[in-house]
Backbone bond lengths (Angstrom), bond angles and torsions (degrees), N, CA, C in turn:
res aa  C-N    CA-C-N  psi(-1)  N-CA   C-N-CA  omega(-1)  CA-C   N-CA-C  phi
1 M - - - 1.461 - - 1.524 111.03 -
2 R 1.304 117.29 13.11 1.458 120.78 179.74 1.517 109.77 -75.29
3 S 1.336 116.53 135.68 1.456 121.29 179.53 1.522 109.69 -83.15
4 A 1.345 115.09 167.34 1.463 119.73 178.69 1.528 110.50 -61.24
5 A 1.349 117.23 -38.72 1.470 120.63 179.54 1.521 110.79 -64.02
6 Q 1.349 117.45 -40.52 1.453 120.38 179.96 1.521 111.07 -66.69
7 L 1.328 116.92 -41.21 1.457 120.65 177.78 1.524 110.78 -63.52
8 F 1.341 115.67 -38.36 1.459 119.93 178.11 1.521 109.90 -61.27
9 G 1.340 115.92 -46.81 1.454 120.02 -177.92 1.516 113.44 -66.89
10 D 1.328 116.91 -36.46 1.453 120.83 -175.12 1.523 113.67 -80.78
11 F 1.337 117.22 -35.47 1.455 119.59 -169.62 1.533 114.00 -125.76
12 I 1.331 117.16 -52.42 1.461 120.11 -172.46 1.524 111.58 -74.42
13 W 1.345 117.16 -40.86 1.466 121.27 -176.26 1.530 112.38 -54.99
14 P 1.346 120.21 -48.44 1.470 118.83 179.90 1.522 113.09 -61.09
15 V 1.348 116.78 -36.45 1.467 120.64 -179.34 1.526 110.41 -64.67
16 V 1.347 115.96 -45.65 1.469 119.86 179.17 1.527 110.66 -63.88
17 L 1.326 116.93 -40.59 1.464 120.81 -178.85 1.522 110.81 -64.84
18 V 1.326 117.32 -45.41 1.463 120.73 178.34 1.525 110.46 -61.94
19 G 1.335 116.39 -38.68 1.461 119.68 178.08 1.520 112.37 -62.41
20 A 1.345 116.73 -40.88 1.465 120.77 -179.75 1.527 110.92 -67.18
21 V 1.336 117.16 -41.55 1.463 120.58 178.73 1.528 110.50 -65.47
22 S 1.337 116.10 -41.62 1.473 120.13 178.80 1.524 110.71 -61.41
23 R 1.328 116.14 -36.64 1.470 120.20 -179.61 1.529 110.03 -61.82
24 S 1.328 116.46 -40.43 1.470 120.02 178.99 1.527 110.64 -72.05
25 W 1.337 117.10 -43.44 1.460 121.65 -173.81 1.530 112.38 -69.82
26 L 1.336 115.98 -31.83 1.467 120.26 -177.66 1.523 112.84 -101.63
27 A 1.324 116.51 10.61 1.464 120.83 -175.61 1.530 111.65 -64.48
28 D 1.347 114.67 142.03 1.468 121.02 175.15 1.517 111.27 -96.21
29 T 1.345 116.17 -19.29 1.470 120.31 -178.10 1.528 110.02 -132.14
30 G 1.319 114.32 162.75 1.456 119.70 177.46 1.518 111.73 -62.76
31 G 1.329 115.75 -32.39 1.459 119.32 179.55 1.521 112.24 -65.47
32 Q 1.334 116.91 -42.08 1.459 120.73 177.83 1.521 111.16 -65.36
33 W 1.339 115.47 -40.99 1.464 120.13 177.40 1.525 110.76 -60.38
34 L 1.342 116.78 -46.39 1.461 121.02 -178.46 1.528 111.06 -63.86
35 A 1.321 116.76 -37.53 1.465 120.40 178.78 1.528 110.55 -61.16
36 G 1.333 116.01 -40.93 1.460 119.88 178.67 1.518 112.17 -65.18
37 V 1.335 117.19 -44.71 1.465 121.84 179.57 1.527 110.75 -61.47
38 L 1.323 116.35 -46.60 1.459 120.27 -179.12 1.530 111.91 -64.34
39 T 1.321 116.59 -34.51 1.467 120.11 177.83 1.521 110.68 -65.34
40 V 1.327 117.40 -40.80 1.472 120.86 176.94 1.528 110.26 -62.63
41 I 1.328 117.35 -42.35 1.467 121.13 178.99 1.527 110.30 -62.72
42 A 1.327 116.63 -44.22 1.462 120.53 178.87 1.525 110.97 -61.62
43 M 1.330 116.46 -41.17 1.462 120.86 178.33 1.518 111.10 -62.56
44 L 1.328 116.67 -40.35 1.459 121.32 -179.04 1.527 110.51 -61.44
45 V 1.336 116.19 -47.76 1.467 120.40 -179.95 1.528 110.73 -66.57
46 L 1.319 116.78 -44.54 1.460 121.38 -177.88 1.523 111.95 -59.85
47 T 1.326 116.17 -49.74 1.454 119.33 -175.08 1.525 112.40 -68.42
48 H 1.320 117.28 -39.48 1.465 118.36 -175.07 1.523 113.37 -85.10
49 E 1.305 118.31 -13.16 1.460 119.85 174.04 1.521 111.13 -95.15
50 F 1.320 117.17 -39.12 1.465 119.60 -171.23 1.530 114.55 -115.45
51 L 1.345 117.90 -17.79 1.461 119.40 -178.46 1.523 111.78 -126.82
52 A 1.326 116.27 22.78 1.462 120.67 -175.27 1.521 114.38 -55.68
53 P 1.338 119.96 -42.80 1.467 118.27 -178.73 1.524 112.73 -59.09
54 S 1.327 116.42 -39.34 1.460 119.67 -179.87 1.522 110.61 -61.60
55 L 1.337 116.80 -40.72 1.458 119.70 -178.43 1.521 111.32 -73.23
56 R 1.333 118.13 -25.79 1.463 120.71 175.95 1.523 110.63 -65.55
57 T 1.325 116.87 -31.38 1.456 120.86 -176.54 1.526 112.71 -102.05
58 A 1.314 117.46 1.08 1.460 120.41 179.50 1.531 109.86 -69.18
59 P 1.343 117.77 149.11 1.472 120.71 -177.50 1.518 113.40 -79.64
60 F 1.333 117.41 40.28 1.457 121.74 177.31 1.528 107.85 -160.70
61 P 1.350 118.23 155.42 1.468 121.52 178.51 1.523 110.58 -74.68
62 A 1.307 117.53 88.16 1.465 122.57 -169.16 1.528 113.19 -58.69
63 L 1.325 118.03 -49.37 1.465 120.29 -175.98 1.524 110.88 -61.17
64 H 1.326 117.04 -44.19 1.458 120.13 -179.31 1.526 111.30 -62.68
65 L 1.314 116.11 -39.86 1.464 119.93 179.00 1.523 111.23 -66.95
66 E 1.335 116.72 -37.71 1.468 119.54 178.57 1.522 111.09 -65.77
67 L 1.323 117.10 -43.67 1.467 120.19 179.35 1.528 110.64 -65.70
68 L 1.331 117.18 -38.16 1.466 120.39 176.44 1.525 110.07 -64.28
69 A 1.330 116.32 -42.27 1.462 120.55 179.38 1.522 110.79 -62.00
70 L 1.329 116.59 -40.59 1.463 120.22 178.61 1.527 110.86 -64.58
71 A 1.332 116.63 -43.43 1.467 120.49 179.07 1.528 111.12 -62.02
72 V 1.335 116.35 -44.39 1.474 120.61 179.38 1.528 110.30 -62.37
73 S 1.335 116.74 -41.39 1.467 120.72 -179.86 1.520 111.46 -63.44
74 V 1.333 116.32 -42.09 1.467 120.25 -179.28 1.534 110.82 -66.73
75 V 1.338 116.50 -46.29 1.471 121.00 -178.53 1.525 111.79 -63.80
76 A 1.334 116.18 -25.47 1.465 120.33 -177.72 1.519 113.19 -61.61
77 V 1.319 117.93 -11.99 1.463 120.33 -179.55 1.527 111.63 -59.96
78 V 1.333 117.48 -26.84 1.469 120.34 -178.49 1.529 111.62 -69.64
79 R 1.342 116.89 -15.41 1.466 120.15 -178.42 1.525 112.59 -97.47
80 V 1.322 117.08 -4.14 1.467 120.45 -174.82 1.537 109.87 -77.11
81 P 1.345 118.42 121.34 1.484 121.19 -178.62 1.525 112.42 -64.07
82 R 1.352 116.65 -45.53 1.469 120.11 -176.86 1.525 108.26 -117.54
83 V 1.318 115.86 77.90 1.460 121.05 -171.66 1.522 112.75 -67.63
84 T 1.326 118.32 -21.15 1.470 120.30 -179.06 1.516 113.04 -95.83
85 G 1.322 117.38 0.25 1.454 119.69 -175.88 1.521 113.17 -106.28
86 G 1.315 115.35 168.06 1.462 121.61 173.29 1.511 117.07 83.78
87 F 1.315 117.13 6.28 1.471 118.79 -176.13 1.528 112.69 -78.03
88 L 1.336 116.34 -13.93 1.459 119.25 177.65 1.525 112.37 -93.87
89 E 1.319 116.62 0.87 1.464 120.65 176.08 1.534 109.53 -72.68
90 P 1.334 118.18 160.86 1.471 121.09 -178.11 1.533 113.95 -64.10
91 G 1.334 118.14 -30.61 1.465 121.96 -174.54 1.513 115.03 -51.86
92 P 1.352 119.02 -56.24 1.465 120.02 -178.68 1.535 112.79 -61.17
93 S 1.312 117.17 -37.33 1.464 119.99 -179.80 1.531 111.57 -67.05
94 I 1.338 115.41 -41.88 1.466 119.76 178.93 1.528 110.25 -64.63
95 A 1.340 117.15 -44.35 1.462 121.06 -180.00 1.530 111.22 -64.45
96 A 1.354 116.60 -39.75 1.463 120.47 178.09 1.530 110.94 -64.39
97 A 1.330 116.07 -40.31 1.462 120.56 177.80 1.532 110.64 -63.61
98 L 1.334 115.94 -36.57 1.466 120.49 178.41 1.526 110.71 -64.92
99 V 1.325 117.15 -42.68 1.468 120.94 178.11 1.526 110.40 -62.10
100 V 1.334 116.45 -46.54 1.468 120.50 179.37 1.524 110.31 -60.01
101 A 1.332 116.72 -41.01 1.461 121.00 -178.01 1.525 111.85 -64.38
102 V 1.341 117.64 -47.18 1.468 119.49 -176.33 1.527 111.29 -72.51
103 V 1.338 117.77 -35.41 1.468 120.04 177.28 1.528 110.26 -67.51
104 S 1.335 116.58 -41.49 1.468 120.25 177.04 1.522 110.82 -62.41
105 A 1.340 116.20 -42.59 1.457 120.51 178.82 1.524 111.01 -61.42
106 K 1.332 116.38 -38.04 1.467 120.79 178.81 1.519 110.58 -61.36
107 F 1.340 117.50 -46.43 1.463 119.97 -177.32 1.522 111.82 -72.98
108 V 1.320 117.40 -34.01 1.469 119.95 174.17 1.521 109.75 -62.53
109 S 1.335 116.10 -42.46 1.460 121.25 179.21 1.522 111.26 -61.95
110 L 1.332 116.88 -45.35 1.465 120.93 178.56 1.523 111.08 -61.70
111 G 1.327 115.43 -39.09 1.459 120.10 -178.37 1.513 113.63 -69.27
112 R 1.344 116.98 -24.34 1.450 120.62 -179.35 1.526 113.17 -91.88
113 A 1.337 117.44 -1.84 1.462 120.62 -180.00 1.528 110.09 -60.13
114 I 1.313 116.67 143.01 1.464 121.62 -179.70 1.517 109.77 -67.65
115 A 1.327 117.25 123.98 1.463 121.75 -175.83 1.521 112.95 -94.33
116 E 1.340 117.81 -34.78 1.457 121.66 -174.83 1.527 110.82 -70.20
117 P 1.363 118.01 115.74 1.466 119.44 -177.96 1.528 111.84 -84.84
118 V 1.328 115.21 167.39 1.458 119.74 174.31 1.524 109.76 -62.90
119 D 1.324 116.86 150.12 1.457 121.89 178.75 1.520 111.27 -69.90
120 Q 1.322 115.48 -35.60 1.455 120.98 -176.19 1.518 109.75 -115.80
121 E 1.336 116.49 121.33 1.460 121.54 178.89 1.523 110.01 -59.45
122 L 1.338 115.77 138.33 1.457 121.47 -177.18 1.521 111.19 -103.52
123 V 1.341 115.83 170.50 1.463 122.71 173.31 1.521 107.56 -107.82
124 F 1.319 117.13 137.29 1.469 120.50 -178.68 1.525 108.30 -56.67
125 P 1.338 118.22 130.68 1.469 121.30 -168.15 1.528 116.14 -84.16
126 L 1.339 117.97 4.92 1.461 120.07 -176.36 1.520 110.82 -121.96
127 G 1.328 115.73 155.76 1.449 121.79 -175.83 1.513 113.52 -86.22
128 P 1.342 116.60 -164.15 1.466 121.82 -175.86 1.525 113.06 -55.09
129 G 1.326 115.15 140.30 1.456 121.26 178.74 1.516 111.11 144.14
130 R 1.330 116.15 -176.83 1.466 122.71 175.98 1.512 107.19 -107.97
131 W 1.328 116.17 126.67 1.460 121.98 -174.07 1.520 109.20 -122.24
132 L 1.323 115.94 130.78 1.466 122.46 -176.39 1.521 110.46 -104.38
133 I 1.326 116.46 128.47 1.465 121.98 176.03 1.526 108.00 -83.91
134 V 1.335 116.96 111.26 1.466 119.54 -178.58 1.524 112.36 -95.02
135 E 1.310 116.95 -21.08 1.464 121.91 168.96 1.520 106.20 -142.21
136 G 1.328 116.25 141.06 1.450 116.35 -179.48 1.502 115.27 177.98
137 D 1.327 114.07 176.22 1.459 124.16 173.32 1.523 113.20 73.80
138 G 1.330 117.97 0.68 1.452 119.74 178.16 1.506 114.43 70.12
139 R 1.330 117.62 16.53 1.462 119.80 -178.91 1.517 111.16 -75.40
140 L 1.302 114.42 159.36 1.459 120.98 179.07 1.532 109.13 -66.93
141 W 1.329 115.63 164.53 1.458 122.52 -179.21 1.529 111.67 63.49
142 N 1.301 115.91 45.29 1.454 120.18 166.65 1.524 107.01 -133.71
143 H 1.317 116.84 153.64 1.461 119.66 -169.58 1.523 113.39 -69.90
144 H 1.331 118.26 -9.30 1.468 120.35 177.17 1.532 112.22 -78.85
145 W 1.310 117.11 -16.13 1.469 120.64 -169.08 1.523 112.89 -62.24
146 I 1.318 117.91 -27.68 1.467 119.75 -175.85 1.525 112.38 -72.32
147 V 1.339 117.67 -18.18 1.474 121.11 176.20 1.518 107.37 -108.64
148 R 1.309 117.22 109.79 1.459 121.84 -169.80 1.531 113.21 -53.86
149 S 1.325 117.14 -45.78 1.461 120.05 -175.61 1.531 112.48 -67.39
150 E 1.352 117.06 -16.95 1.458 121.03 -176.26 1.523 113.33 -103.03
151 R 1.301 118.09 8.10 1.461 119.91 -171.42 1.530 113.68 -63.16
152 A 1.321 117.90 -25.39 1.468 120.24 179.12 1.521 111.80 -101.19
153 A 1.327 117.58 17.68 1.459 121.68 -177.41 1.526 111.92 -66.99
154 L 1.332 114.92 153.64 1.455 122.05 171.89 1.520 108.58 -112.70
155 D 1.328 116.77 138.67 1.459 123.34 167.30 1.516 106.30 -110.94
156 I 1.329 116.76 127.06 1.464 121.23 -170.88 1.526 110.06 -127.09
157 I 1.341 116.73 132.70 1.450 122.08 175.41 1.523 109.24 -126.23
158 R 1.322 115.77 164.27 1.465 120.23 -179.35 1.521 110.30 -89.38
159 L 1.332 114.84 144.15 1.460 121.45 -176.58 1.520 108.80 -125.86
160 S 1.334 117.07 133.10 1.463 120.74 178.07 1.522 110.25 -81.45
161 T 1.325 115.56 173.16 1.469 120.81 177.27 1.521 111.21 -58.92
162 W 1.347 115.91 -30.39 1.459 121.29 -177.86 1.525 111.61 -97.64
163 R 1.338 116.95 23.25 1.455 123.62 173.88 1.519 113.60 67.69
164 Q 1.313 117.79 21.75 1.453 120.52 178.49 1.528 110.96 -98.99
165 T 1.312 116.58 152.03 1.463 121.58 178.12 1.527 111.14 -109.02
166 R 1.354 115.46 -2.11 1.457 120.39 -176.02 1.520 110.01 -128.93
167 K 1.314 115.82 157.54 1.456 120.84 179.74 1.524 111.73 -76.27
168 R 1.330 116.27 -22.58 1.469 121.36 177.99 1.518 108.16 -139.39
169 L 1.334 116.37 167.54 1.458 120.84 -173.80 1.516 112.05 -58.13
170 S 1.322 117.40 -43.73 1.460 121.67 -179.53 1.519 109.13 -115.77
171 A 1.330 116.67 117.73 1.463 121.33 -178.70 1.527 109.65 -83.93
172 R 1.325 116.90 113.35 1.451 121.34 179.38 1.530 111.75 -94.24
173 R 1.338 116.72 -23.62 1.457 121.63 -178.81 1.520 108.36 -131.79
174 I 1.323 116.62 158.79 1.466 118.43 179.58 1.523 110.96 -66.20
175 E 1.327 117.23 -23.48 1.461 120.54 177.94 1.524 112.06 -68.25
176 D 1.339 116.91 -14.84 1.459 120.65 178.93 1.524 112.49 -76.71
177 Y 1.319 117.28 -12.63 1.464 121.00 179.30 1.525 110.09 -87.00
178 L 1.326 116.12 135.75 1.458 121.31 -175.35 1.533 112.80 -62.55
179 A 1.318 116.88 -29.74 1.466 120.18 -176.31 1.522 112.60 -74.98
180 F 1.309 117.21 -26.29 1.459 120.54 -171.59 1.528 110.61 -61.95
181 G 1.339 114.96 127.11 1.458 121.12 177.21 1.514 115.14 87.43
182 A 1.331 118.26 -3.75 1.472 120.14 178.61 1.526 110.04 -66.82
183 D 1.321 116.50 138.86 1.464 121.26 -178.04 1.524 111.42 -65.85
184 V 1.341 114.64 143.40 1.461 122.13 177.62 1.527 107.57 -118.73
185 Y 1.337 116.66 135.54 1.456 122.07 -175.63 1.523 110.95 -117.38
186 A 1.307 116.17 150.57 1.467 120.92 179.49 1.524 109.41 -62.56
187 P 1.333 118.28 125.11 1.469 120.95 -179.55 1.527 113.01 -78.64
188 C 1.340 116.45 -5.48 1.460 121.00 -179.25 1.525 108.24 -161.37
189 S 1.302 115.50 167.25 1.456 120.26 172.82 1.527 108.46 -88.35
190 G 1.324 116.09 151.46 1.455 118.93 178.67 1.515 111.16 163.61
191 W 1.328 115.01 -171.59 1.457 121.94 -179.38 1.516 110.18 -101.19
192 V 1.309 116.10 137.36 1.455 121.22 178.97 1.513 108.68 -77.47
193 R 1.324 116.38 113.29 1.466 121.77 177.74 1.524 111.11 -78.16
194 E 1.350 115.70 -43.39 1.459 121.19 -178.32 1.523 109.35 -140.49
195 A 1.325 115.50 147.70 1.464 121.19 174.79 1.525 108.04 -150.21
196 A 1.329 117.08 120.68 1.469 122.40 -179.76 1.517 108.74 -124.24
197 D 1.344 116.01 142.09 1.464 118.89 -173.11 1.530 113.23 -145.12
198 D 1.333 118.12 16.69 1.465 119.24 -171.41 1.528 114.71 -116.13
199 T 1.352 117.76 10.07 1.469 120.06 179.48 1.523 109.97 -91.12
200 P 1.332 117.99 128.77 1.473 120.44 -177.88 1.523 111.87 -64.17
201 D 1.322 115.86 153.26 1.460 122.10 172.46 1.527 108.52 -85.61
202 D 1.336 115.72 154.57 1.461 122.02 174.77 1.529 113.13 59.31
203 D 1.325 115.94 29.48 1.468 121.14 175.57 1.524 105.92 -137.51
204 R 1.326 115.83 83.34 1.466 121.59 -168.59 1.518 111.60 -53.32
205 D 1.330 115.11 124.63 1.461 121.74 -174.94 1.529 109.02 -126.40
206 F 1.339 116.55 106.58 1.462 120.53 -178.61 1.530 111.47 -77.10
207 R 1.325 117.40 -20.96 1.473 120.38 -178.90 1.526 111.03 -73.21
208 R 1.323 116.67 -34.75 1.464 121.25 176.56 1.520 106.82 -117.05
209 A 1.319 114.70 74.41 1.469 121.01 -170.49 1.521 112.96 -55.68
210 G 1.330 116.95 -39.76 1.463 120.19 -177.52 1.505 113.71 -79.54
211 G 1.334 116.45 -11.28 1.454 119.58 -179.29 1.517 111.35 61.40
212 N 1.310 116.31 -137.23 1.459 121.51 176.43 1.524 108.25 -78.99
213 E 1.312 116.21 117.09 1.456 119.42 -174.50 1.522 111.80 -138.68
214 V 1.330 114.05 158.99 1.460 122.52 176.24 1.522 107.48 -126.06
215 V 1.338 116.11 130.13 1.465 121.72 178.49 1.526 108.02 -114.93
216 I 1.340 116.20 119.98 1.465 122.02 -178.48 1.517 109.88 -109.97
217 D 1.334 116.22 129.34 1.472 122.80 175.32 1.522 107.47 -99.62
218 N 1.338 116.69 110.39 1.470 119.77 -178.52 1.528 112.39 -95.79
219 G 1.333 115.80 10.39 1.450 120.24 179.92 1.511 113.66 92.02
220 K 1.303 116.36 -14.06 1.467 122.26 179.24 1.528 111.18 -117.66
221 E 1.333 114.89 -47.96 1.459 121.63 -179.67 1.526 110.04 -138.88
222 L 1.316 114.66 167.82 1.456 121.16 169.20 1.523 107.56 -96.86
223 I 1.319 116.52 128.40 1.456 121.72 178.02 1.525 107.15 -106.94
224 V 1.321 116.35 118.26 1.460 121.81 -175.76 1.527 109.28 -107.06
225 I 1.327 115.94 125.67 1.464 122.79 179.34 1.528 107.19 -121.81
226 A 1.330 116.82 120.10 1.466 119.94 -168.16 1.522 113.56 -128.52
227 H 1.350 114.67 172.07 1.469 125.85 179.37 1.530 112.09 66.34
228 L 1.334 117.03 31.38 1.453 120.41 -179.10 1.534 111.17 -72.20
229 Q 1.319 114.98 158.14 1.465 121.35 -178.72 1.529 110.32 -68.63
230 R 1.321 114.58 135.95 1.466 119.50 178.38 1.533 110.07 -60.36
231 G 1.336 115.25 131.94 1.452 120.72 179.64 1.511 114.74 85.09
232 S 1.332 117.75 -0.50 1.475 120.37 -176.96 1.522 113.54 -99.54
233 V 1.334 117.06 -16.98 1.475 119.69 -174.79 1.528 109.52 -64.84
234 A 1.339 115.54 122.47 1.463 121.62 -171.48 1.523 113.29 -106.22
235 V 1.340 118.10 11.89 1.466 120.98 -179.82 1.518 109.13 -131.25
236 E 1.320 115.86 165.01 1.460 121.70 -179.95 1.519 110.01 -127.40
237 A 1.334 115.85 156.33 1.460 120.61 176.27 1.524 109.48 -58.75
238 G 1.341 116.55 135.91 1.457 121.76 -179.07 1.510 113.94 92.30
239 Q 1.323 116.77 -9.32 1.468 121.31 -179.55 1.523 110.74 -84.41
240 H 1.327 116.50 146.00 1.466 120.73 174.74 1.521 108.78 -93.02
241 V 1.339 116.57 132.03 1.462 120.82 179.02 1.524 109.73 -117.29
242 E 1.315 114.75 151.59 1.453 121.40 177.33 1.523 109.38 -102.99
243 V 1.314 116.76 150.27 1.452 120.80 178.66 1.528 109.03 -57.36
244 G 1.324 116.51 135.17 1.456 121.63 -179.62 1.510 114.41 88.12
245 Q 1.318 117.69 -4.76 1.461 121.03 178.86 1.519 109.72 -74.43
246 R 1.336 117.23 137.08 1.457 120.21 178.70 1.530 109.29 -67.51
247 I 1.348 115.39 129.53 1.465 119.46 -179.07 1.523 113.00 -117.84
248 G 1.337 117.14 -11.02 1.464 119.63 -179.22 1.506 111.27 168.22
249 A 1.340 115.47 -160.64 1.463 121.50 179.55 1.520 109.23 -140.39
250 I 1.332 115.62 152.78 1.463 120.74 179.38 1.526 109.92 -63.64
251 G 1.326 115.41 132.19 1.454 121.52 177.09 1.511 110.50 -132.58
252 S 1.325 114.93 -157.25 1.465 120.97 178.54 1.521 108.88 -142.28
253 S 1.324 116.35 43.11 1.459 121.62 -177.79 1.526 110.98 -87.30
254 G 1.328 115.94 156.69 1.457 120.47 178.99 1.513 112.04 77.91
255 N 1.336 116.27 -146.97 1.462 122.01 -179.68 1.525 108.82 -84.09
256 S 1.324 115.79 80.69 1.463 121.83 -174.77 1.523 109.57 -137.65
257 T 1.341 116.46 135.24 1.458 120.74 -179.93 1.525 112.31 -94.47
258 E 1.343 117.51 -19.15 1.450 121.66 174.35 1.521 108.04 -161.69
259 P 1.346 118.71 159.95 1.465 120.69 -178.26 1.526 112.62 -56.51
260 H 1.321 115.60 125.86 1.455 120.96 178.21 1.524 108.69 -162.17
261 L 1.326 115.57 165.54 1.461 120.82 176.00 1.525 109.31 -104.76
262 H 1.324 115.68 127.71 1.467 121.76 172.93 1.521 107.27 -105.27
263 I 1.343 116.43 130.06 1.458 120.43 176.09 1.522 109.08 -140.41
264 H 1.326 116.33 132.73 1.461 119.54 173.22 1.514 110.24 -147.03
265 A 1.320 114.84 161.39 1.460 121.73 178.75 1.518 108.39 -121.09
266 E 1.335 115.60 141.12 1.455 119.89 177.93 1.519 110.07 -142.85
267 C 1.324 114.49 153.77 1.463 121.23 177.53 1.528 107.52 -137.17
268 A 1.322 115.79 113.93 1.467 121.65 -177.55 1.526 111.39 53.76
269 G 1.326 116.12 38.56 1.453 121.23 177.88 1.513 115.15 83.35
270 E 1.340 117.29 -2.41 1.457 121.12 179.58 1.529 110.16 -99.02
271 P 1.349 117.67 138.80 1.463 120.35 -178.10 1.520 111.91 -72.01
272 R 1.309 115.94 148.77 1.456 122.74 176.15 1.525 109.33 -127.75
273 R 1.320 115.59 136.41 1.476 120.64 179.07 1.518 109.87 -69.87
274 L 1.321 115.70 131.25 1.458 120.83 -178.90 1.527 110.70 -74.95
275 V 1.323 115.81 133.22 1.465 122.45 176.32 1.523 107.06 -127.96
276 F 1.331 116.67 123.56 1.455 121.31 -178.34 1.526 110.79 -110.03
277 R 1.309 116.11 140.95 1.453 122.68 -179.93 1.530 110.10 -57.71
278 G 1.318 116.54 131.10 1.460 121.47 178.78 1.511 114.46 92.00
279 F 1.338 117.31 -3.95 1.461 121.06 -179.50 1.522 109.07 -115.18
280 R 1.325 115.73 132.60 1.462 120.60 -174.75 1.519 112.65 -112.39
281 R 1.314 116.81 14.83 1.455 118.43 -178.39 1.519 109.38 -138.36
282 R 1.328 115.38 173.39 1.453 121.63 178.06 1.521 109.35 -81.25
283 F 1.327 115.70 176.46 1.458 121.22 -176.54 1.521 110.52 -122.71
284 P 1.338 117.71 77.37 1.465 119.36 178.40 1.521 110.89 -76.06
285 R 1.322 116.54 171.16 1.459 120.47 173.32 1.525 109.60 -54.57
286 G 1.318 115.20 138.93 1.455 119.32 176.04 1.508 114.75 89.58
287 A 1.354 118.79 -8.27 1.464 120.31 177.14 1.525 108.96 -67.60
288 V 1.316 116.13 139.53 1.461 121.56 177.52 1.522 108.46 -112.75
289 V 1.326 115.94 124.79 1.462 121.99 179.40 1.524 107.79 -104.74
290 T 1.329 116.67 120.73 1.456 121.01 177.81 1.522 108.70 -101.46
291 V 1.322 115.96 119.36 1.466 121.71 -179.90 1.518 108.46 -110.74
292 R 1.334 115.67 121.46 1.456 120.19 176.15 1.521 108.86 -101.31
293 T 1.309 116.70 172.42 1.471 121.01 -176.47 1.516 110.54 -55.71
294 G 1.306 114.89 118.03 1.456 120.35 172.88 1.510 115.76 85.35
295 H 1.335 118.94 -9.41 1.452 118.37 179.44 1.526 109.62 -158.21
296 A 1.339 115.57 165.79 1.462 120.85 178.84 1.515 109.37 -113.68
297 N 1.327 116.69 143.33 1.448 121.92 176.18 1.511 110.57 -98.33
298 Q 1.310 115.64 173.22 1.457 119.75 178.72 1.520 110.62 -65.11
299 P 1.377 118.61 149.43 1.464 120.53 172.47 1.522 109.80 -60.51
300 I 1.327 117.23 148.87 1.459 120.41 179.42 1.521 109.88 -120.55
């Protein structure tokens, strides 16, 4: 159930990074050295803008290793025999183009983030623990973008103290994921518009993408909470719920690759940026929300 981003962070990313550092360290010309340095810079921007969640859960301190790799690449210039040569070779130009491409993509992504916030501030829907935002902030290049009303959605998984999302190295069952079965609470008071509870977990269903979900109408927006565990939904359509009331548990129903909570807000089909009480910042990919007993702290 590992995603391409997770595989990149766990296995491919270190190989590419070592290759870029080696290119700088073993360079015969200044052009080869520069190509290696620029590749490391491009990797740094790429991973932390678009693959940040994977690096948060990788079994190594990714940011520290990237900064060390950049420092080693820069210092390697003292070993280059022909430091003024090789700049007309294709390598430096290709690496420079890569840096321009990833930096441009970063700013395009930031510019496309959903700006319009919800009318009514919400309460974070999960209890004590560390929660990782694997998709969020309404930025471009996330799988929610193709459905307009979901563009500002958050996908949230549980994170251990040691940055793991699973109880063991290889998750063979959905129960091996830390998020599975965690209680979900109503982020606002309102009327339940829809409540579904009959979609199996761990049986990917593209026809019912949201799986078991609860839709709450708070009078301002519709708050959609999806991929809940089968048999856990504790509310019914037409019922009034109070903020903080338990409504279900995290599952992996519908179009889901692993247990996680999907939440988004919409108004007349238009996406709204989620704002939670006690939080003063946005929720980009890779943000970690630490919730202690009875209250939530700032993302770190």
